[in-house]
N, CA, C and O of each residue as an XYZ file, in Angstrom:
464
protein
N      48.468     20.587     18.633
C      49.206     19.566     17.916
C      50.465     20.221     17.324
O      50.355     20.932     16.325
N      51.635     20.008     17.894
C      52.851     20.652     17.392
C      53.314     20.020     16.073
O      53.222     18.808     15.877
N      53.807     20.869     15.187
C      54.335     20.391     13.910
C      55.715     19.796     14.123
O      56.516     20.349     14.876
N      56.007     18.671     13.466
C      57.357     18.116     13.570
C      58.342     18.958     12.763
O      57.943     19.738     11.899
N      59.585     18.799     13.045
C      60.623     19.473     12.278
C      60.575     18.987     10.826
O      60.382     17.794     10.593
N      60.746     19.886      9.842
C      60.765     19.442      8.448
C      61.858     18.402      8.173
O      61.684     17.514      7.339
N      62.969     18.521      8.874
C      64.049     17.548      8.682
C      63.629     16.160      9.175
O      63.878     15.157      8.506
N      62.998     16.108     10.337
C      62.537     14.820     10.885
C      61.435     14.239      9.996
O      61.446     13.046      9.691
N      60.487     15.077      9.582
C      59.421     14.610      8.697
C      59.998     14.089      7.381
O      59.511     13.099      6.835
N      61.032     14.754      6.876
C      61.671     14.309      5.642
C      62.416     12.999      5.807
O      62.317     12.104      4.968
N      63.162     12.893      6.896
C      63.918     11.656      7.140
C      63.009     10.450      7.317
O      63.315      9.358      6.837
N      61.895     10.649      8.003
C      60.995      9.536      8.288
C      59.915      9.347      7.235
O      59.222      8.329      7.240
N      59.759     10.321      6.322
C      58.714     10.225      5.311
C      57.334     10.315      5.921
O      56.444      9.539      5.572
N      57.150     11.257      6.831
C      55.890     11.399      7.566
C      55.161     12.675      7.182
O      55.716     13.553      6.521
N      53.919     12.763      7.605
C      53.070     13.922      7.359
C      53.714     15.168      7.964
O      54.211     15.115      9.088
N      53.713     16.293      7.234
C      54.349     17.499      7.762
C      53.564     18.161      8.899
O      54.128     18.977      9.629
N      52.281     17.833      9.068
C      51.496     18.451     10.143
C      51.542     17.636     11.437
O      51.833     18.182     12.501
N      51.258     16.341     11.353
C      51.189     15.545     12.586
C      52.454     14.728     12.843
O      52.742     14.389     13.991
N      53.205     14.411     11.806
C      54.420     13.625     11.968
C      54.168     12.152     12.201
O      55.106     11.405     12.479
N      52.911     11.711     12.093
C      52.574     10.306     12.350
C      52.180      9.548     11.094
O      52.607      8.410     10.898
N      51.379     10.160     10.249
C      50.906      9.492      9.043
C      51.997      9.375      7.988
O      52.886     10.221      7.896
N      51.915      8.322      7.200
C      52.894      8.115      6.129
C      52.652      9.105      5.003
O      51.508      9.408      4.664
N      53.734      9.607      4.426
C      53.652     10.557      3.320
C      53.630      9.841      1.979
O      53.087     10.365      1.007
N      54.211      8.653      1.915
C      54.344      7.942      0.642
C      53.437      6.721      0.583
O      53.261      5.998      1.564
N      52.870      6.516     -0.595
C      52.159      5.284     -0.917
C      52.993      4.626     -2.008
O      52.872      4.982     -3.181
N      53.817      3.692     -1.641
C      54.741      3.102     -2.600
C      56.105      3.756     -2.489
O      56.500      4.227     -1.422
N      56.822      3.777     -3.608
C      58.186      4.290     -3.588
C      58.235      5.809     -3.638
O      58.930      6.423     -2.828
N      57.520      6.431     -4.563
C      57.593      7.885     -4.729
C      56.245      8.587     -4.737
O      56.207      9.817     -4.765
N      55.154      7.864     -4.714
C      53.831      8.485     -4.798
C      53.421      9.070     -3.452
O      53.554      8.421     -2.414
N      52.923     10.298     -3.483
C      52.440     10.962     -2.281
C      50.998     10.511     -2.035
O      50.199     10.443     -2.969
N      50.669     10.206     -0.779
C      49.294      9.830     -0.440
C      48.385     11.042     -0.643
O      48.824     12.175     -0.447
N      47.128     10.824     -1.032
C      46.236     11.969     -1.232
C      45.865     12.685      0.062
O      45.600     13.887      0.060
N      45.846     11.929      1.187
C      45.451     12.514      2.469
C      46.118     11.739      3.593
O      46.246     10.516      3.529
N      46.540     12.461      4.623
C      47.128     11.809      5.795
C      46.043     11.018      6.521
O      44.950     11.531      6.760
N      46.344      9.785      6.866
C      45.358      8.952      7.555
C      45.184      9.359      9.017
O      44.159      9.046      9.623
N      46.149     10.037      9.582
C      46.083     10.430     10.994
C      45.351     11.755     11.202
O      44.414     11.821     11.997
N      45.767     12.813     10.496
C      45.217     14.156     10.738
C      44.355     14.664      9.593
O      43.832     15.776      9.664
N      44.197     13.865      8.533
C      43.358     14.205      7.375
C      43.840     15.425      6.595
O      43.037     16.073      5.923
N      45.134     15.754      6.666
C      45.696     16.836      5.875
C      45.700     16.427      4.406
O      46.182     15.348      4.063
N      45.166     17.281      3.541
C      45.129     16.994      2.117
C      46.513     17.210      1.512
O      47.080     18.298      1.611
N      47.039     16.185      0.898
C      48.353     16.248      0.263
C      48.261     16.049     -1.243
O      49.283     15.957     -1.924
N      47.029     15.984     -1.767
C      46.826     15.645     -3.177
C      47.444     16.658     -4.122
O      47.975     16.274     -5.165
N      47.391     17.940     -3.789
C      47.880     18.967     -4.707
C      49.336     19.329     -4.487
O      49.853     20.223     -5.156
N      50.002     18.663     -3.575
C      51.385     19.034     -3.254
C      52.355     18.389     -4.222
O      52.286     17.194     -4.510
N      53.253     19.210     -4.711
C      54.262     18.733     -5.645
C      55.580     19.405     -5.292
O      55.642     20.624     -5.133
N      56.614     18.617     -5.173
C      57.922     19.176     -4.824
C      58.719     19.589     -6.055
O      59.829     20.106     -5.927
N      58.172     19.369     -7.234
C      58.836     19.790     -8.467
C      60.089     18.979     -8.760
O      60.172     17.790     -8.451
N      61.058     19.651     -9.361
C      62.307     19.003     -9.746
C      63.399     19.126     -8.690
O      64.511     18.641     -8.897
N      63.106     19.757     -7.579
C      64.102     19.956     -6.528
C      64.729     18.669     -6.013
O      65.954     18.579     -5.929
N      63.908     17.651     -5.658
C      64.496     16.405     -5.149
C      65.428     15.726     -6.147
O      66.452     15.159     -5.765
N      65.070     15.787     -7.420
C      65.911     15.154     -8.454
C      67.260     15.867     -8.540
O      68.308     15.227     -8.623
N      67.220     17.191     -8.519
C      68.469     17.948     -8.590
C      69.383     17.615     -7.414
O      70.554     17.290     -7.608
N      68.849     17.696     -6.200
C      69.667     17.417     -5.022
C      70.203     15.983     -5.036
O      71.375     15.755     -4.735
N      69.358     15.029     -5.381
C      69.780     13.624     -5.391
C      70.875     13.393     -6.430
O      71.874     12.738     -6.131
N      70.708     13.914     -7.631
C      71.702     13.681     -8.676
C      73.038     14.343     -8.354
O      74.093     13.766     -8.615
N      73.000     15.536     -7.794
C      74.250     16.209     -7.449
C      74.984     15.460     -6.336
O      76.186     15.213     -6.437
N      74.269     15.104     -5.289
C      74.910     14.426     -4.148
C      75.372     13.023     -4.527
O      76.521     12.660     -4.276
N      74.485     12.236     -5.126
C      74.838     10.852     -5.480
C      75.879     10.832     -6.590
O      76.769      9.982     -6.584
N      75.783     11.747     -7.535
C      76.796     11.812     -8.592
C      78.172     12.100     -8.027
O      79.156     11.475     -8.424
N      78.244     13.044     -7.103
C      79.516     13.361     -6.451
C      80.069     12.138     -5.718
O      81.252     11.819     -5.840
N      79.209     11.456     -4.957
C      79.657     10.266     -4.224
C      80.082      9.133     -5.151
O      81.128      8.517     -4.946
N      79.270      8.859     -6.167
C      79.567      7.735     -7.060
C      80.858      7.964     -7.843
O      81.689      7.063     -7.962
N      81.016      9.158     -8.366
C      82.239      9.444     -9.135
C      83.457      9.427     -8.219
O      84.497      8.875     -8.579
N      83.336     10.026     -7.043
C      84.456     10.034     -6.104
C      84.847      8.637     -5.641
O      86.028      8.291     -5.611
N      83.841      7.835     -5.280
C      84.135      6.471     -4.832
C      84.668      5.606     -5.979
O      85.549      4.772     -5.768
N      84.142      5.800     -7.178
C      84.655      5.040     -8.330
C      86.099      5.427     -8.627
O      86.912      4.567     -8.966
N      86.427      6.706     -8.506
C      87.805      7.144     -8.742
C      88.753      6.572     -7.695
O      89.848      6.120     -8.030
N      88.343      6.589     -6.439
C      89.184      6.011     -5.380
C      89.373      4.518     -5.609
O      90.478      3.997     -5.459
N      88.292      3.829     -5.972
C      88.380      2.392     -6.242
C      89.312      2.118     -7.413
O      90.117      1.189     -7.356
N      89.216      2.898     -8.453
C      90.071      2.703     -9.628
C      91.538      2.967     -9.288
O      92.414      2.193     -9.675
N      91.801      4.031     -8.584
C      93.190      4.369     -8.260
C      93.817      3.390     -7.271
O      95.008      3.090     -7.356
N      93.020      2.900     -6.344
C      93.568      2.017     -5.319
C      93.655      0.562     -5.776
O      94.652     -0.108     -5.510
N      92.615      0.063     -6.465
C      92.552     -1.373     -6.778
C      92.647     -1.703     -8.263
O      92.975     -2.841     -8.599
N      92.379     -0.769     -9.160
C      92.369     -0.987    -10.614
C      91.578     -2.232    -11.015
O      92.121     -3.122    -11.669
N      90.293     -2.305    -10.628
C      89.512     -3.493    -10.985
C      89.090     -3.442    -12.457
O      89.163     -2.386    -13.084
N      88.652     -4.573    -13.010
C      88.146     -4.567    -14.385
C      86.863     -3.727    -14.482
O      86.233     -3.405    -13.475
N      86.506     -3.392    -15.698
C      85.356     -2.528    -15.935
C      84.050     -3.138    -15.416
O      83.188     -2.414    -14.918
N      83.896     -4.461    -15.526
C      82.664     -5.092    -15.077
C      82.483     -4.949    -13.567
O      81.350     -4.928    -13.087
N      83.569     -4.851    -12.815
C      83.457     -4.655    -11.367
C      82.917     -3.251    -11.078
O      82.076     -3.071    -10.198
N      83.400     -2.279    -11.817
C      82.867     -0.926    -11.658
C      81.372     -0.910    -11.973
O      80.590     -0.304    -11.240
N      80.976     -1.567    -13.050
C      79.563     -1.604    -13.422
C      78.741     -2.308    -12.345
O      77.649     -1.856    -12.001
N      79.261     -3.406    -11.817
C      78.538     -4.155    -10.788
C      78.430     -3.378     -9.478
O      77.470     -3.558     -8.729
N      79.391     -2.528     -9.200
C      79.357     -1.736     -7.971
C      78.544     -0.457     -8.110
O      77.663     -0.185     -7.295
N      78.837      0.318     -9.129
C      78.351      1.700     -9.151
C      76.985      1.877     -9.780
O      76.297      2.843     -9.451
N      76.560      0.996    -10.663
C      75.206      1.122    -11.214
C      74.158      0.850    -10.135
O      73.262      1.676     -9.960
N      74.226     -0.266     -9.402
C      73.235     -0.464     -8.323
C      73.341      0.590     -7.217
O      72.325      1.044     -6.693
N      74.565      0.976     -6.865
C      74.743      2.015     -5.844
C      74.044      3.302     -6.252
O      73.349      3.919     -5.444
N      74.227      3.707     -7.500
C      73.644      4.948     -7.985
C      72.124      4.885     -7.988
O      71.465      5.839     -7.574
N      71.564      3.783     -8.446
C      70.108      3.650     -8.497
C      69.503      3.684     -7.101
O      68.565      4.441     -6.852
N      70.023      2.878     -6.195
C      69.477      2.817     -4.828
C      69.681      4.137     -4.097
O      68.765      4.624     -3.434
N      70.858      4.714     -4.209
C      71.135      5.971     -3.514
C      70.261      7.104     -4.049
O      69.821      7.950     -3.272
N      70.000      7.140     -5.354
C      69.120      8.174     -5.914
C      67.693      8.023     -5.402
O      67.047      9.018     -5.074
N      67.198      6.802     -5.331
C      65.839      6.586     -4.830
C      65.736      7.012     -3.368
O      64.780      7.687     -2.986
N      66.702      6.626     -2.556
C      66.676      6.996     -1.141
C      66.771      8.510     -0.977
O      66.029      9.097     -0.189
N      67.665      9.132     -1.704
C      67.813     10.592     -1.608
C      66.585     11.318     -2.122
O      66.164     12.307     -1.523
N      66.002     10.854     -3.213
C      64.830     11.533     -3.747
C      63.640     11.431     -2.803
O      62.874     12.386     -2.672
N      63.471     10.282     -2.140
C      62.386     10.161     -1.148
C      62.588     11.162     -0.015
O      61.650     11.851      0.386
N      63.802     11.239      0.493
C      64.071     12.174      1.580
C      63.832     13.616      1.151
O      63.128     14.359      1.836
N      64.411     14.015      0.030
C      64.285     15.403     -0.402
C      62.855     15.754     -0.796
O      62.420     16.888     -0.591
N      62.122     14.804     -1.357
C      60.721     15.061     -1.690
C      59.915     15.312     -0.422
O      59.145     16.269     -0.356
N      60.086     14.466      0.576
C      59.373     14.639      1.854
C      59.823     15.917      2.552
O      59.000     16.634      3.121
N      61.102     16.202      2.515
C      61.635     17.395      3.177
C      61.105     18.675      2.534
O      60.721     19.608      3.239
N      61.081     18.726      1.195
C      60.581     19.917      0.520
C      59.090     20.120      0.742
O      58.638     21.259      0.858
N      58.320     19.048      0.803
C      56.897     19.173      1.109
C      56.710     19.650      2.545
O      55.827     20.465      2.812
N      57.525     19.158      3.471
C      57.440     19.615      4.863
C      57.820     21.088      4.989
O      57.216     21.815      5.777
N      58.804     21.530      4.229
C      59.172     22.956      4.253
C      58.058     23.805      3.647
O      57.776     24.899      4.136
N      57.422     23.306      2.582
C      56.281     24.027      2.015
C      55.177     24.172      3.050
O      54.579     25.241      3.174
N      54.903     23.109      3.790
C      53.857     23.180      4.813
C      54.240     24.150      5.930
O      53.392     24.901      6.413
N      55.479     24.142      6.334
C      55.917     25.031      7.412
C      55.802     26.498      6.999
O      55.380     27.332      7.800
N      56.170     26.819      5.768
C      56.189     28.203      5.325
C      54.845     28.702      4.779
O      54.536     29.889      4.882
N      54.055     27.803      4.205
C      52.763     28.214      3.630
C      51.709     27.150      3.887
O      51.274     26.479      2.951
N      51.292     26.981      5.133
C      50.314     25.919      5.434
C      48.951     26.150      4.791
O      48.173     25.206      4.655
N      48.643     27.384      4.392
C      47.340     27.656      3.785
C      47.201     27.003      2.398
O      46.083     26.870      1.900
N      48.300     26.597      1.773
C      48.226     25.940      0.466
C      47.839     24.469      0.589
O      47.574     23.818     -0.421
N      47.803     23.939      1.797
C      47.430     22.549      2.054
C      45.954     22.510      2.460
O      45.635     22.365      3.640
N      45.066     22.639      1.486
C      43.636     22.653      1.816
C      42.956     21.407      1.342
O      41.750     21.250      1.535
């Protein structure tokens, strides 16, 4: 059973061993066990890494896009709030899911014995 690439497993939110089972139960919760290959995922934690990566990337994008919008169109403040608050929330959730799955897949690739 070949292991999927950590990048592919992260992008798809799949099990790092089989690449078929879902890694998430809900928005951010990790499933306790893969339904396909029975890999235990209960003790796996990606720590604060996904939050750091998501905030840096999304913060850079949101501030840059808001600055371009302000310089080009000069919209009222409520337009900025209507654009950038939802963008930031959705983009952070999407990025955190990817980075959480990716970091767990990298942990499995480098130290599979910790997944017992």
